[in-house]
All heavy atoms as TSV, in Angstrom:
chain	resi	resn	atom	element	x	y	z
A	1	MET	N	N	138.345	135.985	153.590
A	1	MET	CA	C	139.118	136.626	152.625
A	1	MET	C	C	139.367	135.503	151.463
A	1	MET	O	O	139.660	134.384	151.669
A	1	MET	CB	C	140.486	137.013	153.081
A	1	MET	CG	C	141.330	137.769	152.144
A	1	MET	SD	S	142.780	138.386	152.928
A	1	MET	CE	C	143.603	139.067	151.615
A	2	SER	N	N	139.197	135.986	150.200
A	2	SER	CA	C	139.300	135.009	149.070
A	2	SER	C	C	140.822	134.806	148.731
A	2	SER	O	O	141.624	135.634	148.966
A	2	SER	CB	C	138.621	135.521	147.847
A	2	SER	OG	O	139.174	136.797	147.478
A	3	GLU	N	N	141.156	133.656	148.227
A	3	GLU	CA	C	142.433	133.255	147.818
A	3	GLU	C	C	142.881	133.941	146.625
A	3	GLU	O	O	142.122	134.061	145.628
A	3	GLU	CB	C	142.526	131.738	147.597
A	3	GLU	CG	C	143.871	131.224	147.284
A	3	GLU	CD	C	143.863	129.689	146.915
A	3	GLU	OE1	O	142.909	129.014	147.327
A	3	GLU	OE2	O	144.791	129.243	146.331
A	4	LYS	N	N	144.121	134.510	146.553
A	4	LYS	CA	C	144.619	135.211	145.437
A	4	LYS	C	C	144.604	134.309	144.214
A	4	LYS	O	O	145.135	133.180	144.325
A	4	LYS	CB	C	146.001	135.845	145.710
A	4	LYS	CG	C	146.595	136.592	144.702
A	4	LYS	CD	C	147.969	137.157	145.110
A	4	LYS	CE	C	148.660	137.874	143.971
A	4	LYS	NZ	N	149.938	138.446	144.405
A	5	ALA	N	N	144.200	134.738	143.067
A	5	ALA	CA	C	144.223	133.955	141.854
A	5	ALA	C	C	145.609	133.933	141.235
A	5	ALA	O	O	146.341	134.931	141.343
A	5	ALA	CB	C	143.239	134.464	140.806
A	6	GLN	N	N	146.009	132.743	140.610
A	6	GLN	CA	C	147.233	132.602	140.002
A	6	GLN	C	C	147.157	131.872	138.683
A	6	GLN	O	O	146.354	130.833	138.693
A	6	GLN	CB	C	148.265	131.894	140.873
A	6	GLN	CG	C	149.626	131.775	140.234
A	6	GLN	CD	C	150.627	131.015	141.102
A	6	GLN	OE1	O	150.324	129.872	141.523
A	6	GLN	NE2	N	151.706	131.660	141.491
A	7	ILE	N	N	147.747	132.314	137.611
A	7	ILE	CA	C	147.812	131.525	136.401
A	7	ILE	C	C	149.216	131.227	136.129
A	7	ILE	O	O	149.990	132.143	136.047
A	7	ILE	CB	C	147.174	132.345	135.262
A	7	ILE	CG1	C	145.771	132.714	135.527
A	7	ILE	CG2	C	147.228	131.507	133.924
A	7	ILE	CD1	C	145.091	133.624	134.489
A	8	LYS	N	N	149.526	129.925	135.973
A	8	LYS	CA	C	150.922	129.437	135.755
A	8	LYS	C	C	150.965	128.820	134.352
A	8	LYS	O	O	150.195	127.921	134.078
A	8	LYS	CB	C	151.296	128.469	136.798
A	8	LYS	CG	C	152.778	128.017	136.776
A	8	LYS	CD	C	153.131	127.006	137.820
A	8	LYS	CE	C	153.291	127.761	139.139
A	8	LYS	NZ	N	153.793	126.811	140.171
A	9	VAL	N	N	151.887	129.349	133.574
A	9	VAL	CA	C	152.109	128.728	132.218
A	9	VAL	C	C	153.091	127.553	132.420
A	9	VAL	O	O	154.229	127.748	132.782
A	9	VAL	CB	C	152.790	129.795	131.312
A	9	VAL	CG1	C	152.941	129.222	129.886
A	9	VAL	CG2	C	151.889	131.095	131.140
A	10	LEU	N	N	152.518	126.364	132.149
A	10	LEU	CA	C	153.390	125.196	132.255
A	10	LEU	C	C	154.158	124.941	130.955
A	10	LEU	O	O	153.537	124.975	129.861
A	10	LEU	CB	C	152.545	124.018	132.652
A	10	LEU	CG	C	151.745	124.077	133.954
A	10	LEU	CD1	C	150.864	122.935	134.258
A	10	LEU	CD2	C	152.638	124.413	135.136
A	11	ASP	N	N	155.478	124.646	131.129
A	11	ASP	CA	C	156.233	124.305	129.876
A	11	ASP	C	C	155.613	123.202	129.098
A	11	ASP	O	O	155.302	122.160	129.688
A	11	ASP	CB	C	157.667	123.936	130.266
A	11	ASP	CG	C	158.491	125.158	130.753
A	11	ASP	OD1	O	158.038	126.270	130.582
A	11	ASP	OD2	O	159.612	124.912	131.178
A	12	ASN	N	N	155.391	123.401	127.880
A	12	ASN	CA	C	154.903	122.276	126.923
A	12	ASN	C	C	153.502	121.777	127.417
A	12	ASN	O	O	153.168	120.643	127.135
A	12	ASN	CB	C	155.887	121.189	126.767
A	12	ASN	CG	C	157.229	121.709	126.378
A	12	ASN	OD1	O	157.410	122.531	125.535
A	12	ASN	ND2	N	158.267	121.133	127.014
A	13	GLY	N	N	152.778	122.622	128.125
A	13	GLY	CA	C	151.523	122.179	128.612
A	13	GLY	C	C	150.478	123.194	128.782
A	13	GLY	O	O	150.444	124.219	128.032
A	14	SER	N	N	149.658	123.067	129.751
A	14	SER	CA	C	148.435	123.899	129.904
A	14	SER	C	C	148.732	125.156	130.701
A	14	SER	O	O	149.882	125.473	131.127
A	14	SER	CB	C	147.341	123.072	130.671
A	14	SER	OG	O	147.857	122.732	131.926
A	15	LEU	N	N	147.674	125.887	130.916
A	15	LEU	CA	C	147.697	127.041	131.842
A	15	LEU	C	C	146.982	126.527	133.139
A	15	LEU	O	O	145.811	126.196	133.164
A	15	LEU	CB	C	146.902	128.179	131.318
A	15	LEU	CG	C	147.324	128.829	129.984
A	15	LEU	CD1	C	146.387	129.818	129.483
A	15	LEU	CD2	C	148.695	129.514	130.203
A	16	ARG	N	N	147.746	126.536	134.215
A	16	ARG	CA	C	147.240	125.979	135.486
A	16	ARG	C	C	146.659	127.253	136.303
A	16	ARG	O	O	147.421	128.187	136.543
A	16	ARG	CB	C	148.384	125.348	136.303
A	16	ARG	CG	C	147.860	124.718	137.630
A	16	ARG	CD	C	147.068	123.535	137.323
A	16	ARG	NE	N	146.711	122.817	138.546
A	16	ARG	CZ	C	145.677	122.040	138.658
A	16	ARG	NH1	N	144.931	121.698	137.624
A	16	ARG	NH2	N	145.361	121.434	139.798
A	17	VAL	N	N	145.415	127.215	136.617
A	17	VAL	CA	C	144.716	128.253	137.259
A	17	VAL	C	C	144.375	127.851	138.661
A	17	VAL	O	O	143.726	126.772	138.868
A	17	VAL	CB	C	143.418	128.665	136.477
A	17	VAL	CG1	C	142.730	129.874	137.135
A	17	VAL	CG2	C	143.708	128.988	135.025
A	18	THR	N	N	144.725	128.654	139.746
A	18	THR	CA	C	144.409	128.351	141.044
A	18	THR	C	C	143.804	129.637	141.694
A	18	THR	O	O	144.117	130.698	141.302
A	18	THR	CB	C	145.636	127.847	141.851
A	18	THR	OG1	O	146.675	128.892	141.809
A	18	THR	CG2	C	146.108	126.574	141.325
A	19	GLY	N	N	143.021	129.432	142.725
A	19	GLY	CA	C	142.446	130.506	143.456
A	19	GLY	C	C	140.970	130.822	143.119
A	19	GLY	O	O	140.425	130.026	142.329
A	20	ASP	N	N	140.473	131.882	143.598
A	20	ASP	CA	C	139.059	132.269	143.265
A	20	ASP	C	C	139.026	132.938	141.965
A	20	ASP	O	O	139.372	134.110	141.796
A	20	ASP	CB	C	138.590	133.240	144.412
A	20	ASP	CG	C	138.419	132.540	145.665
A	20	ASP	OD1	O	138.128	131.311	145.694
A	20	ASP	OD2	O	138.538	133.133	146.780
A	21	VAL	N	N	138.563	132.204	140.961
A	21	VAL	CA	C	138.448	132.632	139.577
A	21	VAL	C	C	137.063	132.260	139.053
A	21	VAL	O	O	136.645	131.165	139.272
A	21	VAL	CB	C	139.522	132.018	138.721
A	21	VAL	CG1	C	139.367	132.427	137.268
A	21	VAL	CG2	C	140.852	132.393	139.182
A	22	GLU	N	N	136.473	133.192	138.263
A	22	GLU	CA	C	135.212	132.899	137.515
A	22	GLU	C	C	135.589	132.893	136.108
A	22	GLU	O	O	136.120	133.817	135.513
A	22	GLU	CB	C	134.182	133.998	137.781
A	22	GLU	CG	C	132.872	133.621	137.192
A	22	GLU	CD	C	131.828	134.654	137.497
A	22	GLU	OE1	O	131.922	135.787	137.165
A	22	GLU	OE2	O	130.767	134.195	137.999
A	23	LEU	N	N	135.340	131.771	135.407
A	23	LEU	CA	C	135.652	131.491	134.035
A	23	LEU	C	C	134.388	131.675	133.220
A	23	LEU	O	O	133.399	130.975	133.403
A	23	LEU	CB	C	136.264	130.078	133.830
A	23	LEU	CG	C	136.689	129.740	132.408
A	23	LEU	CD1	C	137.750	130.701	131.841
A	23	LEU	CD2	C	137.121	128.324	132.314
A	24	VAL	N	N	134.392	132.702	132.271
A	24	VAL	CA	C	133.252	133.145	131.557
A	24	VAL	C	C	133.521	133.094	130.048
A	24	VAL	O	O	134.522	133.601	129.649
A	24	VAL	CB	C	132.778	134.454	131.996
A	24	VAL	CG1	C	131.471	134.917	131.300
A	24	VAL	CG2	C	132.536	134.618	133.517
A	25	ASP	N	N	132.659	132.549	129.261
A	25	ASP	CA	C	132.829	132.625	127.802
A	25	ASP	C	C	132.313	133.901	127.258
A	25	ASP	O	O	131.777	134.772	127.962
A	25	ASP	CB	C	132.191	131.376	127.115
A	25	ASP	CG	C	130.725	131.325	127.082
A	25	ASP	OD1	O	130.069	132.351	127.404
A	25	ASP	OD2	O	130.158	130.285	126.729
A	26	LYS	N	N	132.505	134.063	125.902
A	26	LYS	CA	C	132.201	135.391	125.263
A	26	LYS	C	C	130.694	135.633	125.334
A	26	LYS	O	O	130.303	136.795	125.188
A	26	LYS	CB	C	132.683	135.458	123.847
A	26	LYS	CG	C	131.983	134.480	122.866
A	26	LYS	CD	C	132.639	134.657	121.465
A	26	LYS	CE	C	131.769	133.785	120.461
A	26	LYS	NZ	N	132.328	134.055	119.166
A	27	GLU	N	N	129.866	134.713	125.530
A	27	GLU	CA	C	128.327	134.879	125.539
A	27	GLU	C	C	127.976	135.233	127.051
A	27	GLU	O	O	126.779	135.464	127.340
A	27	GLU	CB	C	127.562	133.722	125.054
A	27	GLU	CG	C	127.544	133.705	123.613
A	27	GLU	CD	C	128.692	132.933	123.034
A	27	GLU	OE1	O	129.251	132.020	123.637
A	27	GLU	OE2	O	129.086	133.248	121.823
A	28	GLY	N	N	128.918	135.167	127.973
A	28	GLY	CA	C	128.603	135.394	129.381
A	28	GLY	C	C	128.194	134.136	130.191
A	28	GLY	O	O	127.812	134.278	131.367
A	29	ASN	N	N	128.370	132.986	129.577
A	29	ASN	CA	C	128.078	131.702	130.337
A	29	ASN	C	C	129.244	131.410	131.239
A	29	ASN	O	O	130.315	131.472	130.871
A	29	ASN	CB	C	127.901	130.573	129.292
A	29	ASN	CG	C	126.809	130.768	128.341
A	29	ASN	OD1	O	125.706	131.027	128.677
A	29	ASN	ND2	N	127.058	130.779	127.053
A	30	VAL	N	N	128.932	130.983	132.444
A	30	VAL	CA	C	129.965	130.724	133.440
A	30	VAL	C	C	130.205	129.188	133.488
A	30	VAL	O	O	129.292	128.425	133.525
A	30	VAL	CB	C	129.463	131.269	134.878
A	30	VAL	CG1	C	130.495	130.843	135.936
A	30	VAL	CG2	C	129.166	132.685	134.876
A	31	PHE	N	N	131.503	128.912	133.373
A	31	PHE	CA	C	131.909	127.474	133.503
A	31	PHE	C	C	132.053	127.058	134.957
A	31	PHE	O	O	132.546	127.853	135.766
A	31	PHE	CB	C	133.278	127.248	132.843
A	31	PHE	CG	C	133.251	127.287	131.322
A	31	PHE	CD1	C	133.560	128.537	130.723
A	31	PHE	CD2	C	133.086	126.162	130.607
A	31	PHE	CE1	C	133.518	128.619	129.335
A	31	PHE	CE2	C	133.032	126.236	129.189
A	31	PHE	CZ	C	133.242	127.455	128.606
A	32	GLU	N	N	131.659	125.876	135.316
A	32	GLU	CA	C	131.758	125.401	136.687
A	32	GLU	C	C	133.277	124.976	136.835
A	32	GLU	O	O	133.770	124.180	135.942
A	32	GLU	CB	C	130.889	124.199	136.931
A	32	GLU	CG	C	130.896	123.748	138.339
A	32	GLU	CD	C	129.895	122.559	138.542
A	32	GLU	OE1	O	128.806	122.565	137.958
A	32	GLU	OE2	O	130.280	121.710	139.408
A	33	THR	N	N	133.903	125.452	137.826
A	33	THR	CA	C	135.363	125.111	138.036
A	33	THR	C	C	135.578	124.817	139.484
A	33	THR	O	O	134.727	125.101	140.358
A	33	THR	CB	C	136.282	126.363	137.684
A	33	THR	OG1	O	135.943	127.395	138.486
A	33	THR	CG2	C	136.112	126.663	136.099
A	34	LYS	N	N	136.767	124.215	139.701
A	34	LYS	CA	C	137.201	123.972	141.098
A	34	LYS	C	C	138.210	124.990	141.469
A	34	LYS	O	O	138.478	125.976	140.748
A	34	LYS	CB	C	137.867	122.575	141.120
A	34	LYS	CG	C	136.902	121.431	140.810
A	34	LYS	CD	C	137.528	120.100	140.810
A	34	LYS	CE	C	136.546	119.046	140.476
A	34	LYS	NZ	N	137.088	117.743	140.366
A	35	LYS	N	N	138.788	124.917	142.619
A	35	LYS	CA	C	139.783	125.895	143.088
A	35	LYS	C	C	141.143	125.825	142.282
A	35	LYS	O	O	141.850	126.750	142.353
A	35	LYS	CB	C	140.121	125.607	144.648
A	35	LYS	CG	C	139.003	126.054	145.491
A	35	LYS	CD	C	138.917	127.531	145.544
A	35	LYS	CE	C	137.811	127.930	146.492
A	35	LYS	NZ	N	137.512	129.399	146.447
A	36	ALA	N	N	141.308	124.713	141.610
A	36	ALA	CA	C	142.418	124.569	140.662
A	36	ALA	C	C	142.040	123.825	139.429
A	36	ALA	O	O	141.251	122.801	139.546
A	36	ALA	CB	C	143.531	123.863	141.374
A	37	PHE	N	N	142.385	124.267	138.258
A	37	PHE	CA	C	142.032	123.650	136.987
A	37	PHE	C	C	143.005	124.081	135.983
A	37	PHE	O	O	143.820	125.047	136.116
A	37	PHE	CB	C	140.578	123.977	136.540
A	37	PHE	CG	C	140.292	125.455	136.371
A	37	PHE	CD1	C	140.347	126.055	135.100
A	37	PHE	CD2	C	139.838	126.230	137.481
A	37	PHE	CE1	C	140.100	127.444	135.005
A	37	PHE	CE2	C	139.550	127.530	137.277
A	37	PHE	CZ	C	139.698	128.215	136.097
A	38	SER	N	N	143.052	123.320	134.879
A	38	SER	CA	C	143.955	123.633	133.765
A	38	SER	C	C	143.199	123.924	132.505
A	38	SER	O	O	142.252	123.277	132.163
A	38	SER	CB	C	144.895	122.418	133.507
A	38	SER	OG	O	145.705	122.211	134.643
A	39	LEU	N	N	143.726	125.034	131.760
A	39	LEU	CA	C	143.133	125.400	130.502
A	39	LEU	C	C	144.007	124.934	129.376
A	39	LEU	O	O	145.220	125.041	129.475
A	39	LEU	CB	C	142.945	126.898	130.506
A	39	LEU	CG	C	141.985	127.508	131.435
A	39	LEU	CD1	C	142.052	129.016	131.474
A	39	LEU	CD2	C	140.583	127.004	131.188
A	40	CYS	N	N	143.349	124.487	128.240
A	40	CYS	CA	C	144.037	124.019	127.072
A	40	CYS	C	C	144.864	125.160	126.489
A	40	CYS	O	O	144.340	126.311	126.364
A	40	CYS	CB	C	143.040	123.459	126.079
A	40	CYS	SG	S	143.850	122.923	124.581
A	41	ARG	N	N	146.100	124.877	126.075
A	41	ARG	CA	C	146.911	125.852	125.368
A	41	ARG	C	C	147.301	125.374	124.014
A	41	ARG	O	O	147.717	126.149	123.137
A	41	ARG	CB	C	148.208	126.149	126.258
A	41	ARG	CG	C	148.880	127.447	125.912
A	41	ARG	CD	C	149.723	127.896	127.043
A	41	ARG	NE	N	150.744	126.991	127.419
A	41	ARG	CZ	C	152.061	127.081	127.009
A	41	ARG	NH1	N	152.447	128.131	126.250
A	41	ARG	NH2	N	152.956	126.188	127.356
A	42	CYS	N	N	147.208	123.981	123.794
A	42	CYS	CA	C	147.525	123.420	122.442
A	42	CYS	C	C	146.521	123.554	121.392
A	42	CYS	O	O	146.768	123.459	120.234
A	42	CYS	CB	C	148.043	121.987	122.657
A	42	CYS	SG	S	146.709	120.853	122.965
A	43	GLY	N	N	145.253	123.708	121.855
A	43	GLY	CA	C	144.143	123.815	120.961
A	43	GLY	C	C	143.559	122.473	120.467
A	43	GLY	O	O	142.710	122.422	119.681
A	44	HIS	N	N	144.067	121.352	121.063
A	44	HIS	CA	C	143.585	119.988	120.644
A	44	HIS	C	C	142.737	119.264	121.664
A	44	HIS	O	O	142.373	118.135	121.414
A	44	HIS	CB	C	144.759	119.200	120.161
A	44	HIS	CG	C	145.399	119.721	118.897
A	44	HIS	ND1	N	144.919	119.444	117.683
A	44	HIS	CD2	C	146.524	120.558	118.779
A	44	HIS	CE1	C	145.711	120.049	116.805
A	44	HIS	NE2	N	146.612	120.769	117.442
A	45	SER	N	N	142.508	119.915	122.741
A	45	SER	CA	C	141.665	119.201	123.849
A	45	SER	C	C	140.266	118.890	123.277
A	45	SER	O	O	139.693	119.687	122.657
A	45	SER	CB	C	141.605	120.052	125.081
A	45	SER	OG	O	140.715	119.476	125.999
A	46	SER	N	N	139.774	117.750	123.716
A	46	SER	CA	C	138.411	117.473	123.328
A	46	SER	C	C	137.378	117.959	124.453
A	46	SER	O	O	136.249	117.674	124.368
A	46	SER	CB	C	138.188	115.899	123.212
A	46	SER	OG	O	138.545	115.238	124.283
A	47	ASN	N	N	137.952	118.594	125.478
A	47	ASN	CA	C	137.192	119.195	126.532
A	47	ASN	C	C	137.413	120.739	126.760
A	47	ASN	O	O	137.611	121.132	127.897
A	47	ASN	CB	C	137.584	118.384	127.830
A	47	ASN	CG	C	136.673	118.724	128.953
A	47	ASN	OD1	O	135.495	119.007	128.791
A	47	ASN	ND2	N	137.134	118.634	130.197
A	48	LYS	N	N	137.593	121.425	125.724
A	48	LYS	CA	C	137.953	122.745	125.692
A	48	LYS	C	C	136.840	123.662	126.422
A	48	LYS	O	O	135.674	123.160	126.370
A	48	LYS	CB	C	137.958	123.356	124.262
A	48	LYS	CG	C	139.121	122.889	123.494
A	48	LYS	CD	C	139.121	123.488	122.143
A	48	LYS	CE	C	140.192	122.862	121.258
A	48	LYS	NZ	N	139.772	122.636	119.912
A	49	PRO	N	N	137.167	124.587	127.267
A	49	PRO	CA	C	138.524	125.180	127.271
A	49	PRO	C	C	139.452	124.520	128.197
A	49	PRO	O	O	140.589	124.968	128.418
A	49	PRO	CB	C	138.156	126.622	127.790
A	49	PRO	CG	C	137.040	126.401	128.768
A	49	PRO	CD	C	136.242	125.308	128.075
A	50	PHE	N	N	139.126	123.340	128.848
A	50	PHE	CA	C	139.891	122.693	129.791
A	50	PHE	C	C	140.915	121.794	129.106
A	50	PHE	O	O	140.672	121.154	128.013
A	50	PHE	CB	C	138.962	121.943	130.815
A	50	PHE	CG	C	138.059	122.806	131.485
A	50	PHE	CD1	C	136.722	122.806	131.180
A	50	PHE	CD2	C	138.452	123.596	132.461
A	50	PHE	CE1	C	135.848	123.699	131.771
A	50	PHE	CE2	C	137.597	124.465	133.179
A	50	PHE	CZ	C	136.294	124.477	132.807
A	51	CYS	N	N	141.978	121.480	129.747
A	51	CYS	CA	C	143.051	120.714	129.225
A	51	CYS	C	C	142.680	119.148	129.534
A	51	CYS	O	O	142.109	118.907	130.597
A	51	CYS	CB	C	144.416	120.953	129.973
A	51	CYS	SG	S	145.628	119.802	129.514
A	52	ASP	N	N	142.901	118.309	128.544
A	52	ASP	CA	C	142.623	116.875	128.709
A	52	ASP	C	C	143.940	116.071	128.598
A	52	ASP	O	O	143.803	114.768	128.506
A	52	ASP	CB	C	141.497	116.355	127.833
A	52	ASP	CG	C	141.961	116.373	126.364
A	52	ASP	OD1	O	142.974	116.785	125.979
A	52	ASP	OD2	O	141.071	115.948	125.604
A	53	GLY	N	N	145.044	116.714	128.492
A	53	GLY	CA	C	146.324	116.010	128.363
A	53	GLY	C	C	146.748	115.723	126.917
A	53	GLY	O	O	147.817	115.187	126.708
A	54	THR	N	N	145.923	116.116	125.930
A	54	THR	CA	C	146.318	115.851	124.575
A	54	THR	C	C	147.718	116.461	124.139
A	54	THR	O	O	148.283	115.883	123.296
A	54	THR	CB	C	145.108	116.402	123.633
A	54	THR	OG1	O	143.901	115.712	123.976
A	54	THR	CG2	C	145.501	116.142	122.222
A	55	HIS	N	N	148.037	117.518	124.783
A	55	HIS	CA	C	149.324	118.106	124.427
A	55	HIS	C	C	150.486	117.161	124.507
A	55	HIS	O	O	151.368	117.286	123.734
A	55	HIS	CB	C	149.561	119.331	125.336
A	55	HIS	CG	C	149.637	119.151	126.792
A	55	HIS	ND1	N	148.574	119.025	127.619
A	55	HIS	CD2	C	150.696	118.800	127.591
A	55	HIS	CE1	C	148.898	118.777	128.802
A	55	HIS	NE2	N	150.215	118.581	128.825
A	56	LYS	N	N	150.422	116.220	125.448
A	56	LYS	CA	C	151.458	115.189	125.583
A	56	LYS	C	C	151.468	114.246	124.347
A	56	LYS	O	O	152.546	113.916	123.830
A	56	LYS	CB	C	151.240	114.357	126.850
A	56	LYS	CG	C	151.371	115.150	128.085
A	56	LYS	CD	C	151.030	114.390	129.310
A	56	LYS	CE	C	150.940	115.210	130.535
A	56	LYS	NZ	N	150.359	114.448	131.663
A	57	LYS	N	N	150.308	113.867	123.926
A	57	LYS	CA	C	150.216	112.957	122.760
A	57	LYS	C	C	150.729	113.594	121.437
A	57	LYS	O	O	151.208	112.916	120.607
A	57	LYS	CB	C	148.755	112.510	122.567
A	57	LYS	CG	C	148.245	111.698	123.729
A	57	LYS	CD	C	146.763	111.335	123.523
A	57	LYS	CE	C	146.185	110.711	124.778
A	57	LYS	NZ	N	144.755	110.541	124.719
A	58	ILE	N	N	150.428	114.866	121.275
A	58	ILE	CA	C	150.745	115.574	119.944
A	58	ILE	C	C	152.177	116.166	120.036
A	58	ILE	O	O	152.518	116.739	119.012
A	58	ILE	CB	C	149.679	116.570	119.604
A	58	ILE	CG1	C	149.669	117.755	120.675
A	58	ILE	CG2	C	148.314	115.913	119.452
A	58	ILE	CD1	C	148.900	118.913	120.044
A	59	GLY	N	N	152.807	116.222	121.119
A	59	GLY	CA	C	154.126	116.716	121.243
A	59	GLY	C	C	154.176	118.261	121.198
A	59	GLY	O	O	155.090	118.937	120.720
A	60	PHE	N	N	153.170	118.892	121.819
A	60	PHE	CA	C	153.045	120.316	121.972
A	60	PHE	C	C	154.260	120.892	122.615
A	60	PHE	O	O	154.682	120.355	123.665
A	60	PHE	CB	C	151.793	120.757	122.659
A	60	PHE	CG	C	151.607	122.208	122.898
A	60	PHE	CD1	C	151.298	123.077	121.839
A	60	PHE	CD2	C	151.832	122.698	124.129
A	60	PHE	CE1	C	151.139	124.459	122.117
A	60	PHE	CE2	C	151.682	124.147	124.408
A	60	PHE	CZ	C	151.327	124.955	123.362
A	61	GLU	N	N	154.858	121.854	122.060
A	61	GLU	CA	C	156.095	122.513	122.672
A	61	GLU	C	C	155.867	124.035	122.719
A	61	GLU	O	O	155.597	124.699	121.682
A	61	GLU	CB	C	157.320	122.149	121.915
A	61	GLU	CG	C	157.743	120.769	121.918
A	61	GLU	CD	C	159.027	120.509	121.215
A	61	GLU	OE1	O	159.748	121.460	120.875
A	61	GLU	OE2	O	159.356	119.229	121.066
A	62	SER	N	N	156.071	124.507	123.925
A	62	SER	CA	C	156.012	125.946	124.145
A	62	SER	C	C	156.462	126.264	125.561
A	62	SER	O	O	155.909	125.625	126.505
A	62	SER	CB	C	154.545	126.641	123.933
A	62	SER	OG	O	154.618	127.935	124.234
A	63	ALA	N	N	157.521	127.033	125.655
A	63	ALA	CA	C	158.057	127.396	126.982
A	63	ALA	C	C	158.411	128.941	127.069
A	63	ALA	O	O	159.522	129.277	127.182
A	63	ALA	CB	C	159.277	126.534	127.295
A	64	PRO	N	N	157.322	129.759	126.954
A	64	PRO	CA	C	157.581	131.177	126.987
A	64	PRO	C	C	158.157	131.674	128.263
A	64	PRO	O	O	157.806	131.125	129.408
A	64	PRO	CB	C	156.224	131.790	126.637
A	64	PRO	CG	C	155.229	130.770	127.097
A	64	PRO	CD	C	155.894	129.433	126.940
A	65	ARG	N	N	158.857	132.731	128.271
A	65	ARG	CA	C	159.447	133.347	129.450
A	65	ARG	C	C	159.073	134.767	129.428
A	65	ARG	O	O	159.012	135.462	128.413
A	65	ARG	CB	C	160.945	133.237	129.655
A	65	ARG	CG	C	161.395	131.714	129.672
A	65	ARG	CD	C	160.888	131.135	130.993
A	65	ARG	NE	N	161.475	129.831	131.177
A	65	ARG	CZ	C	160.704	128.663	130.959
A	65	ARG	NH1	N	159.479	128.754	130.510
A	65	ARG	NH2	N	161.138	127.535	131.214
A	66	ALA	N	N	158.778	135.393	130.601
A	66	ALA	CA	C	158.431	136.759	130.668
A	66	ALA	C	C	159.673	137.636	130.450
A	66	ALA	O	O	160.741	137.272	130.633
A	66	ALA	CB	C	157.801	137.080	132.065
């Protein structure tokens, strides 16, 4: 049985993705991922779509609540 996927919005940071997920771009290309990875939310990562920690350097702030 596959592990349930979860996306967690981290305050002032990335989107943390865990579980069995396939990440695909708009052209249908599949990104190689691990069981847990972080996606950029600030827009300044040099490794998009993945987070490289740049949000800390630029002072990115966002803490949305459902």
